[in-house]
C-alpha positions in Angstrom: -17.1 -67.0 -56.3 -14.9 -68.4 -53.8 -11.6 -67.6 -55.9 -12.9 -64.2 -56.1 -13.2 -63.7 -52.2 -9.9 -65.3 -51.6 -8.2 -62.9 -54.3 -10.2 -60.0 -52.8 -8.9 -60.9 -49.0 -5.4 -61.2 -50.7 -5.5 -57.6 -51.9 -6.9 -56.0 -48.6 -4.5 -57.9 -46.7 -1.5 -56.5 -49.1 -2.9 -53.0 -48.5 -3.4 -53.0 -45.3 0.5 -54.4 -44.7 1.6 -51.2 -47.1 -0.8 -48.9 -44.4 1.4 -50.6 -41.5 4.7 -50.3 -42.9 4.7 -47.2 -43.8 3.3 -46.8 -47.2 3.8 -48.7 -50.7 4.8 -46.8 -53.8 5.9 -47.3 -57.2 9.8 -47.7 -57.7 11.3 -44.6 -57.9 15.1 -43.2 -58.3 17.2 -43.7 -55.2 17.4 -41.6 -52.5 21.0 -40.8 -52.0 20.3 -39.4 -48.4 18.5 -42.3 -47.0 19.8 -45.1 -45.0 20.0 -48.6 -47.5 19.0 -50.9 -44.7 17.3 -53.6 -47.1 19.6 -56.4 -48.3 17.0 -58.5 -50.2 12.8 -58.9 -49.5 13.6 -61.5 -46.5 16.7 -59.9 -44.6 17.0 -56.2 -43.5 20.4 -54.6 -42.3 21.3 -52.4 -39.3 23.1 -49.6 -40.3 24.2 -45.8 -39.4 22.5 -42.9 -41.1 20.4 -40.1 -40.6 16.9 -40.7 -39.4 14.4 -39.6 -41.8 12.3 -37.9 -39.7 10.9 -34.3 -39.3 8.5 -33.6 -36.7 6.4 -30.2 -37.4 4.9 -28.6 -34.7 2.5 -25.4 -33.8 3.1 -22.8 -31.6 3.4 -18.6 -31.0 6.0 -16.5 -29.9 5.8 -14.9 -26.3 8.2 -12.9 -24.4 10.3 -14.4 -21.8 10.6 -11.2 -20.0 7.7 -8.7 -19.5 6.2 -5.8 -17.4 2.9 -7.2 -15.9 0.7 -4.4 -14.8 -1.7 -5.7 -12.0 -5.3 -5.0 -10.7 -4.4 -2.7 -7.7 -5.7 -3.8 -3.8 -8.1 -0.9 -3.4 -9.5 -2.8 -0.2 -12.6 -3.6 -2.1 -13.0 -6.3 -4.7 -13.5 -7.4 -7.5 -13.0 -4.1 -9.5 -14.7 -3.5 -12.7 -12.5 -2.0 -15.8 -14.0 1.3 -16.8 -11.5 1.9 -19.5 -8.8 -0.3 -21.2 -6.7 0.5 -24.0 -6.5 -1.9 -27.3 -4.3 -4.7 -27.6 -0.9 -4.3 -29.5 -0.4 -0.3 -29.2 2.8 1.5 -29.2 2.7 3.4 -26.1 5.1 5.9 -24.4 6.3 5.6 -20.7 3.7 7.6 -18.4 0.7 6.7 -21.0 -2.6 5.3 -19.5 -3.4 1.9 -20.0 -6.2 1.2 -17.5 -8.4 2.6 -15.5 -10.8 0.8 -12.7 -14.1 2.0 -11.2 -12.9 4.0 -8.2 -16.8 5.4 -7.2 -16.9 3.3 -4.2 -13.5 5.2 -2.9 -14.9 8.6 -4.2 -17.9 8.0 -1.6 -15.6 7.1 1.2 -13.3 10.0 0.7 -15.7 12.5 2.1 -16.5 10.3 4.6 -12.7 9.9 5.9 -12.0 13.5 5.3 -14.8 14.5 8.1 -13.2 11.6 10.2 -10.0 13.7 9.7 -11.6 17.0 11.1 -13.4 15.5 13.7 -10.0 14.1 15.1 -8.7 17.7 15.0 -11.3 18.7 16.7 -10.9 16.2 19.1 -7.4 17.2 19.7 -8.5 20.8 20.5 -10.9 19.6 22.7 -8.8 17.4 24.7 -6.0 20.0 24.7 -8.9 22.6 26.1 -9.9 20.4 28.9 -6.3 19.6 30.0 -5.6 23.2 30.6 -8.6 23.9 32.2 -8.3 20.6 34.4 -4.9 22.0 35.0 -5.7 25.3 35.9 -8.4 24.2 38.4 -6.0 21.9 40.2 -3.3 24.6 40.4 -5.6 27.1 41.5 -6.7 24.4 44.3 -3.4 23.8 45.0 -2.3 27.6 45.6 -5.4 27.9 48.2 -4.4 24.6 49.8 -0.8 26.0 50.0 -1.7 29.4 51.7 -3.8 27.3 54.1 -1.2 25.3 55.3 1.3 28.4 55.3 -1.1 29.9 57.9 -1.5 26.5 59.9 2.3 26.7 60.1 2.5 30.3 61.4 -0.3 29.2 64.0 1.3 26.6 65.7 4.9 28.3 65.1 4.1 30.4 68.5 6.1 30.3 71.8 4.8 27.9 74.5 2.6 29.5 77.1 1.3 32.3 75.1 -1.9 30.2 74.5 -3.9 27.5 76.1 -3.2 23.8 76.0 -6.4 23.3 74.3 -6.1 25.6 71.4 -2.7 24.4 70.7 -4.3 20.9 70.1 -6.6 22.5 67.7 -3.9 24.6 66.0 -2.0 21.3 65.8 -4.6 19.3 64.1 -5.5 22.3 61.9 -2.0 22.1 60.8 -1.9 18.4 60.2 -5.4 18.8 58.0 -3.7 21.7 55.7 -0.4 19.8 55.5 -2.3 16.9 54.1 -4.8 18.7 51.7 -1.7 20.7 50.4 -0.1 16.9 49.7 -3.1 15.8 47.8 -3.7 19.0 45.7 -0.1 18.7 44.5 -0.6 15.1 43.6 -4.0 16.4 41.9 -1.6 18.9 39.8 0.2 16.2 38.7 -2.5 14.0 37.7 -4.3 16.4 36.1 -1.2 16.9 33.8 -0.6 13.2 33.3 -4.2 12.9 32.0 -4.5 15.7 30.0 -1.4 14.8 28.5 -2.6 10.7 27.7 -6.0 12.3 26.6 -4.3 14.8 23.9 -1.8 11.8 22.9 -4.9 9.3 22.2 -6.8 12.2 20.2 -3.4 12.6 18.3 -3.5 8.7 17.6 -6.9 9.1 15.9 -6.0 12.0 14.0 -3.1 10.0 12.5 -5.3 7.1 12.0 -8.0 9.1 9.8 -4.9 10.7 8.0 -3.4 7.4 7.3 -6.6 6.0 5.7 -7.6 9.1 3.9 -4.1 8.8 2.5 -4.4 5.2 1.6 -7.9 6.2 -0.2 -6.2 8.9 -2.3 -3.5 6.4 -3.1 -5.7 4.0 -4.0 -7.9 6.0 -6.0 -4.8 7.1 -7.8 -3.8 3.5 -8.3 -7.0 2.5 -10.2 -5.4 3.9 -13.1 -2.5 2.0 -14.7 0.2 3.7 -16.6 3.3 2.6 -18.6 6.1 2.3 -16.5 8.3 2.5 -19.8 8.1 2.3 -23.6 6.8 -0.5 -25.5 3.9 -2.4 -27.0 0.6 -3.3 -24.9 -0.7 -6.8 -24.6 -4.0 -7.2 -23.0 -4.0 -10.3 -21.0 -6.8 -13.3 -21.3 -9.5 -13.3 -18.8 -9.5 -16.8 -17.8 -13.1 -16.8 -16.7 -14.6 -15.9 -19.9 -11.7 -17.2 -22.0 -11.2 -14.0 -23.8 -8.9 -11.0 -23.8 -10.0 -8.5 -21.0 -12.1 -5.9 -22.3 -14.0 -2.9 -20.9 -16.7 -3.8 -18.1 -14.9 -6.9 -17.0 -14.3 -7.6 -13.5 -11.2 -8.6 -12.2 -9.5 -9.0 -8.8 -6.2 -7.9 -6.9 -3.1 -9.6 -8.2 -4.3 -10.3 -11.7 -2.5 -8.9 -14.9 -4.6 -7.5 -17.1 -2.0 -5.7 -19.2 1.8 -6.6 -20.2 4.7 -4.6 -21.7 6.7 -7.3 -23.2 10.6 -7.1 -24.2 10.4 -7.5 -27.7 14.0 -8.7 -27.3 13.3 -12.0 -25.1 10.9 -13.3 -27.7 11.0 -17.1 -28.2 9.1 -19.7 -29.5 6.5 -22.1 -27.0 5.3 -25.0 -29.0 3.2 -28.1 -28.3 4.0 -31.5 -28.5 1.4 -34.3 -28.4 1.9 -36.7 -26.2 1.6 -39.1 -29.3 4.6 -38.1 -30.1 6.4 -38.3 -26.9 10.2 -38.9 -27.4 10.6 -37.4 -30.6 11.9 -34.0 -29.7 14.7 -33.6 -27.5 16.5 -30.8 -25.9 19.3 -29.7 -28.1 17.8 -30.3 -31.5 17.8 -27.9 -34.0 14.8 -26.3 -35.7 13.3 -24.1 -38.7 10.7 -21.5 -37.6 8.2 -19.9 -39.7 6.1 -17.0 -38.8 2.4 -17.6 -40.4 2.5 -14.1 -41.4 6.0 -14.3 -43.2 6.0 -17.7 -44.7 9.3 -17.2 -46.6 11.0 -16.1 -43.8 13.0 -19.0 -41.9 14.6 -18.8 -38.6 17.0 -21.1 -36.9 16.6 -22.2 -33.6 17.2 -24.7 -30.8 15.0 -26.4 -28.5 15.9 -25.3 -24.7 13.6 -27.4 -22.6 10.8 -30.1 -23.0 8.5 -30.3 -20.2 8.4 -33.6 -18.8 4.4 -33.9 -17.8 1.9 -33.3 -20.5 -1.0 -31.0 -20.0 -4.4 -31.0 -21.1 -4.7 -28.9 -24.2 -8.5 -27.7 -23.3 -11.1 -28.5 -20.6 -13.7 -30.6 -23.0 -10.3 -32.5 -25.1 -8.7 -35.6 -23.8 -5.6 -34.6 -26.0 -2.3 -33.8 -24.0 0.7 -31.9 -25.0 4.2 -31.4 -23.5 5.2 -27.6 -23.9 8.9 -26.7 -25.9 10.8 -24.1 -25.4 12.5 -23.0 -28.3 15.2 -20.0 -28.6 15.3 -18.5 -32.3 18.8 -17.1 -33.4 17.4 -14.0 -34.7 15.0 -11.5 -33.6 13.4 -8.7 -35.7 11.3 -6.3 -33.4 9.9 -4.8 -36.3 8.2 -7.6 -37.8 8.1 -9.8 -34.7 5.0 -9.7 -31.9 4.2 -11.9 -29.2 1.0 -14.1 -29.6 2.1 -14.8 -33.7 1.8 -18.1 -34.6 4.6 -20.1 -35.6 5.1 -23.3 -37.2 8.1 -25.6 -36.4 10.0 -28.1 -38.1 12.2 -30.1 -35.8 15.3 -31.2 -37.8 17.1 -35.0 -37.5 19.6 -35.2 -34.9 22.5 -36.1 -37.3 23.5 -39.0 -39.7 25.5 -40.8 -37.5 23.0 -42.9 -35.7 22.3 -46.7 -35.6 19.1 -47.6 -37.2 17.1 -50.5 -37.9 14.2 -50.9 -40.5 11.0 -50.5 -38.5 9.5 -53.5 -40.4 12.1 -55.5 -38.6 10.6 -54.5 -35.0 8.1 -56.9 -33.2 5.8 -54.8 -31.3 3.3 -57.4 -30.0 5.0 -58.3 -26.5 5.7 -56.0 -23.4 9.0 -54.6 -25.0 9.9 -54.2 -28.6 11.9 -56.7 -30.1 13.7 -58.2 -33.1 14.5 -61.7 -35.0 18.0 -61.8 -36.1 18.4 -64.1 -39.3 21.1 -66.1 -38.1 19.6 -66.5 -34.4 16.4 -65.9 -32.4 14.6 -62.8 -31.2 16.4 -60.1 -29.3 14.9 -57.6 -27.1 16.1 -53.9 -28.1 16.1 -50.3 -26.7 15.0 -47.8 -29.4 14.7 -44.1 -29.7 12.9 -42.0 -31.9 11.0 -43.6 -35.2 10.1 -42.3 -38.4 7.8 -44.4 -40.8 10.6 -46.4 -42.3 13.2 -46.6 -39.5 13.7 -46.4 -35.5 17.0 -45.1 -33.7 18.8 -48.4 -32.0 19.9 -47.4 -28.3 20.8 -51.2 -27.5 20.2 -54.6 -28.4 21.8 -54.6 -32.0 25.2 -53.8 -33.7 25.7 -52.3 -37.0 25.4 -54.9 -39.9 23.1 -57.5 -38.1 20.6 -58.8 -40.5 17.1 -59.0 -39.4 14.2 -60.9 -40.6 11.1 -59.1 -41.4 8.1 -59.1 -39.3 5.1 -60.8 -40.5 1.9 -58.6 -39.7 -0.7 -60.5 -41.8 -1.9 -62.2 -38.4 -2.3 -58.7 -36.8 -4.6 -57.9 -39.6 -6.8 -60.6 -39.2 
C-alpha cells in the first residue's frame, strides 16, 4: 500500500510539473520556427528568436469621428422621448431622428403670447398718458406765460401814473407770475422726460416678452432632432437603464441620444485583461476578424494602450486596459460601429533575446535565474509565452541556465 501511494504521489507531482511549465506532450516533429533553447535535460540556453506567443483579444468597431445629436435645453428637464428612429437606419440630411415631448412648452406659448399683447397694450397706454400729461403741462405753461406777460405790462408804466402802493402790488404779482411761468416750463420738461421713461420701460417689457416667446418657439422646434448630413444612425446607450434609448425614456439636456458616425474613421477598441498586462504594446501588428465575416482578415496596428485598467462592470472584480487599433482597410459597405471583432496580436519579431520559462525562479521579490556555471542572477523580463520569456537585462545570448525544481512548489 505504501509503495502504491508513493507511485501515485510521484505521478501527481509529475503531472502538476507538466502543467506548471506549460504542458507535457508526446514527442513530435521539431518546429523550425520555435527557438531551440534546450541543450540537455539539465541545461537551458539563452537564444535569439521569435517569442512563441500570440495574444487574442475581443473588441468592437467604433467610430473615431461622429456627429452627436444632444438632448436640447428646453428650460425644463428631464424631457421624455416621444419618438425615436430605429438603430442602424440609413438617413438623408434633414430626416427626422428623434422627437421629445413638448407639451409643457405648448401650454406656455399661449401665456407668452398673452404677455406680448399685454406689453404692447402697456406701450400704447404709456404713450397716451405721456401725451396727455404733456398736453396738460403745456396748457398750464401757456396760461402762466399769458399771466406773466400781463403782469409784466402792469409793471411797465411810467412812475407817477399810479400810487406807490398799487405799484408794489403789481410788482408782487409780476414776481409771482414769473415764478409760476418758470415752474410750468420745468413741468413741461418733466412731463416729456417722465413720459419717455415710461414708454421706454414698457418697450423693455415688450422686448423681454417677445424674446421669451421666440425662445419658447425655438425650444419647441429644437425638440425635434434632424440629421445634419447623410449617414447611418446609431442609438446611444441609456446609462441608467443599461440599454439603448427607446421611446418613452427620460433624458437630460446635453446627453447624446443618437449619433451619425463617420464610417471612414472606424477603428477597433479592444480589451486587454489585467492578467495579461504587458503582453501588448504600441506598434504591434495585429490581425482583426469580424464575427460577421469570419473569412475576412484585416491587418492593423496597435496605436494606444491605456496606462490604467478600468473595471468591466459594476459587479465584476475584473479589470481591463482599453486598446486602440488602427485598421489598414475600411469597407463602409460591410463594416458598422458596434460589430464584434476578434483580434490576434502577433509577435514583436524574430530577433528577441529569449530564455526558457522553466529557468525562471519566481519565488522572490523579483525573477531570477541560475547559471549552470555560477550562482543566481536577477533578470528583467518582458512578455512571456507558455515556454519562453523576453529578456531585457541580466543574461546574454548563449548563457546556459539550470531548470528550476518546482516540486517543492507543488507540495
